C-alpha positions as CSV (number, residue, x, y, z in Angstrom):
1,X,4.9,5.3,-12.2
2,X,1.7,5.1,-14.0
3,X,2.4,8.1,-16.2
4,X,5.8,6.3,-17.3
5,X,4.1,2.9,-18.1
6,X,1.2,4.4,-20.1
7,X,3.5,6.2,-22.3
8,X,5.8,2.8,-22.6
9,X,2.7,0.6,-23.4
10,X,1.4,3.3,-25.7
11,X,4.8,3.0,-28.0
12,X,4.3,-0.2,-28.2
13,X,0.5,-0.4,-29.1
14,X,0.9,2.8,-31.1
15,X,-1.9,4.7,-29.8
16,X,-2.8,6.2,-26.7
17,X,-2.9,4.0,-23.5
18,X,-5.1,4.7,-20.3
19,X,-4.1,2.5,-17.3
20,X,-6.2,1.8,-14.4
21,X,-4.3,0.5,-11.5
22,X,-5.3,-1.5,-8.4
23,X,-4.0,0.8,-5.5
24,X,-2.7,4.5,-5.6
25,X,0.9,5.3,-4.2
26,X,2.2,8.4,-2.8
27,X,5.1,10.3,-3.9
28,X,7.9,8.3,-2.1
29,X,5.7,4.9,-1.9
30,X,6.7,1.8,-3.2
31,X,5.3,-1.1,-5.1
32,X,6.7,-4.6,-4.9
33,X,3.3,-5.5,-6.6
34,X,1.0,-3.3,-8.8
35,X,-1.9,-4.9,-11.1
36,X,-2.8,-2.6,-13.7
37,X,-5.5,-3.0,-16.8
38,X,-5.7,-1.1,-20.0
39,X,-8.2,-1.3,-23.3
40,X,-6.6,-1.6,-26.6
41,X,-7.2,-2.6,-30.2
42,X,-3.8,-3.1,-30.9
43,X,-2.5,-7.1,-31.5
44,X,0.9,-7.9,-30.2
45,X,2.7,-11.0,-28.5
46,X,2.7,-11.3,-25.0
47,X,6.5,-10.4,-24.9
48,X,6.0,-7.2,-26.3
49,X,3.7,-5.8,-23.6
50,X,6.6,-7.3,-21.1
51,X,10.0,-7.2,-22.6
52,X,9.0,-4.3,-24.7
53,X,7.7,-2.1,-22.2
54,X,10.7,-2.8,-20.0
55,X,12.9,-1.5,-22.7
56,X,11.4,1.9,-22.2
57,X,10.8,2.1,-18.8
58,X,13.2,3.8,-16.3
59,X,15.3,1.0,-13.8
60,X,12.9,1.9,-11.0
61,X,9.7,0.1,-12.8
62,X,9.8,-3.4,-14.5
63,X,6.8,-5.2,-15.8
64,X,6.7,-8.7,-14.7
65,X,4.2,-10.3,-16.7
66,X,0.6,-9.5,-19.2
67,X,-2.5,-11.4,-19.6
68,X,-5.5,-11.0,-21.5
69,X,-8.5,-10.8,-19.8
70,X,-12.2,-10.9,-20.0
71,X,-13.8,-7.3,-20.3
72,X,-15.7,-7.2,-17.3
73,X,-12.0,-7.5,-15.0
74,X,-11.2,-4.2,-13.2
75,X,-7.9,-3.9,-11.6
76,X,-9.2,-1.7,-8.8
77,X,-12.9,-3.2,-8.3
78,X,-12.0,-6.5,-9.1
79,X,-9.5,-6.7,-6.1
80,X,-10.4,-8.6,-3.4
81,X,-8.1,-7.4,-1.0
82,X,-4.7,-5.7,-0.9
83,X,-1.4,-6.1,1.2
84,X,0.9,-3.1,2.3
85,X,4.0,-4.0,4.2
86,X,5.5,-0.7,6.3
87,X,9.4,-1.2,7.0
88,X,10.3,1.0,9.7
89,X,14.2,0.9,11.2
90,X,13.8,1.5,14.9
91,X,17.5,2.3,16.3
92,X,19.2,5.7,17.6
93,X,21.3,6.4,14.5
94,X,19.1,7.1,11.1
95,X,19.5,5.0,7.9
96,X,21.7,6.2,5.3
97,X,21.6,3.7,2.0
98,X,18.5,2.8,2.8
99,X,16.7,6.2,3.8
100,X,14.6,6.4,0.6
101,X,13.4,2.8,1.3
102,X,12.7,2.6,5.3
103,X,11.1,4.7,7.8
104,X,12.9,5.4,10.7
105,X,12.2,6.0,14.7
106,X,14.9,6.9,17.1
107,X,13.1,5.8,20.3
108,X,12.8,1.8,21.2
109,X,9.4,0.7,20.6
110,X,7.5,-1.8,22.3
111,X,6.2,-4.7,19.8
112,X,4.1,-6.5,22.3
113,X,2.0,-3.2,22.8
114,X,1.6,-2.4,19.3
115,X,0.3,-6.0,18.6
116,X,-1.9,-5.6,21.2
117,X,-3.1,-2.1,19.9
118,X,-3.0,-3.3,16.5
119,X,-5.7,-6.3,16.9
120,X,-8.2,-3.6,18.0
121,X,-8.5,-2.4,14.2
122,X,-8.9,-5.8,12.8
123,X,-12.5,-6.2,11.0
124,X,-15.1,-3.5,9.8
125,X,-14.6,-0.2,11.0
126,X,-15.4,3.4,10.0
127,X,-11.5,4.7,9.8
128,X,-12.7,8.3,9.7
129,X,-9.7,8.9,12.2
130,X,-7.3,7.5,9.9
131,X,-8.1,9.3,6.6
132,X,-6.6,12.0,5.1
133,X,-8.2,15.5,4.6
134,X,-7.9,14.6,0.7
135,X,-9.5,11.6,0.7
136,X,-12.2,11.1,-1.9
137,X,-13.6,7.9,-0.8
138,X,-17.4,8.0,-0.7
139,X,-17.2,6.0,2.6
140,X,-14.7,5.5,5.3
141,X,-15.8,2.0,6.1
142,X,-13.0,-0.5,5.1
143,X,-12.4,-4.0,6.4
144,X,-9.0,-5.0,7.8
145,X,-8.5,-8.9,7.5
146,X,-5.3,-8.7,9.4
147,X,-2.6,-6.4,10.9
148,X,0.9,-7.9,12.2
149,X,3.4,-6.0,14.0
150,X,7.0,-7.8,14.3
151,X,10.2,-7.1,15.2
152,X,13.6,-8.2,13.0
153,X,16.7,-7.3,14.9
154,X,16.9,-3.3,14.3
155,X,13.8,-3.5,11.8
156,X,10.0,-3.3,12.6
157,X,7.4,-4.2,9.9
158,X,4.0,-3.6,9.9
159,X,1.9,-6.0,7.3
160,X,-1.8,-4.8,6.7
161,X,-4.5,-6.4,4.7
162,X,-7.6,-5.1,3.9
163,X,-10.3,-5.0,1.3
164,X,-9.4,-1.3,0.4
165,X,-7.7,1.7,2.1
166,X,-8.5,5.2,2.5
167,X,-6.2,8.1,1.4
168,X,-2.7,7.7,4.0
169,X,-4.8,5.3,6.5
170,X,-1.9,3.0,6.6
171,X,0.6,5.8,7.2
172,X,-1.8,7.2,9.7
173,X,-2.2,3.8,11.4
174,X,1.6,3.2,11.5
175,X,2.4,6.6,13.0
176,X,-0.5,5.8,15.7
177,X,0.9,2.6,16.5
178,X,4.2,4.3,17.0
179,X,2.7,6.5,19.6
180,X,1.6,3.5,21.5
181,X,4.8,1.4,21.2
182,X,7.0,4.4,22.7
183,X,5.0,4.5,25.7
184,X,3.3,7.7,25.3
185,X,-0.3,6.0,24.9
186,X,-1.7,2.7,26.1
187,X,-3.0,0.3,23.7
188,X,-6.7,0.7,24.4
189,X,-6.1,4.1,23.5
190,X,-6.0,3.1,20.0
191,X,-9.6,1.8,20.1
192,X,-10.8,5.2,21.5
193,X,-9.1,6.9,18.4
194,X,-10.6,4.4,16.0
195,X,-14.2,5.2,17.8
196,X,-13.6,8.7,18.0
197,X,-13.8,9.0,14.0
198,X,-11.8,12.2,14.5
199,X,-8.6,12.6,12.6
200,X,-6.9,15.2,15.1
201,X,-6.7,12.5,18.0
202,X,-4.6,9.9,15.9
203,X,-0.7,10.9,15.1
204,X,0.4,12.6,12.2
205,X,0.8,11.1,9.2
206,X,4.1,9.0,9.2
207,X,6.9,9.4,6.4
208,X,6.2,7.4,2.7
209,X,9.7,5.9,2.4
210,X,9.0,2.9,4.4
211,X,5.6,1.8,2.9
212,X,5.1,-0.8,0.1
213,X,2.1,-1.8,-1.8
214,X,3.2,-5.6,-1.3
215,X,0.4,-7.8,-3.1
216,X,-3.3,-7.5,-4.7
217,X,-5.6,-10.5,-4.3
218,X,-8.2,-11.4,-6.8
219,X,-10.5,-14.4,-7.5
220,X,-9.1,-17.2,-9.3
221,X,-11.7,-17.0,-12.1
222,X,-9.6,-14.1,-13.5
223,X,-6.7,-16.8,-14.3
224,X,-4.2,-14.0,-13.7
225,X,-0.6,-15.4,-13.4
226,X,0.4,-16.1,-9.7
């Protein structure tokens, strides 16, 4: 996404553009809402950054709005929170058309048990047990503001909002909650994994296809479009 958008914006600006995004997404992960900033000396109508860029972007990427912001704004560091959603199909038969956009687990999962376990992760904690070995964050401490697990027919949604995330943190949490949901581990086990700070205690990293960057929250002082 970033490479394609930088190329499109550079064509509009008539000069190279370096883009900074609010959150990183791995290959196979999606973003319903991503916020990015860049510096440019080019003066263009606001519509040029939107319609002009969209005319140069692949169908899978669309710019929704643009706005001039104060030089102190930073798409990543000014963000107050980020929300990710993981969509998981829970049925015996794998998905077909939606396979690129959802995760899948074949065994029935107990949502109430996963909800009980998820509540143990809310708050400020050391999430070393849920970070990848490639994670470059200086600190493993993050604050989860909310973590909801709900069933909608054959689909289970995991919605997690935090001040920031470690590399693979959401997918590792989802995989560990699935261990609890399939009755392989009790809900209390998730707290033991968290407190161990040991990545080997948690479940393997879950598939990327069901993960979406859902929203990024900023202070109203930046006057960003809703």
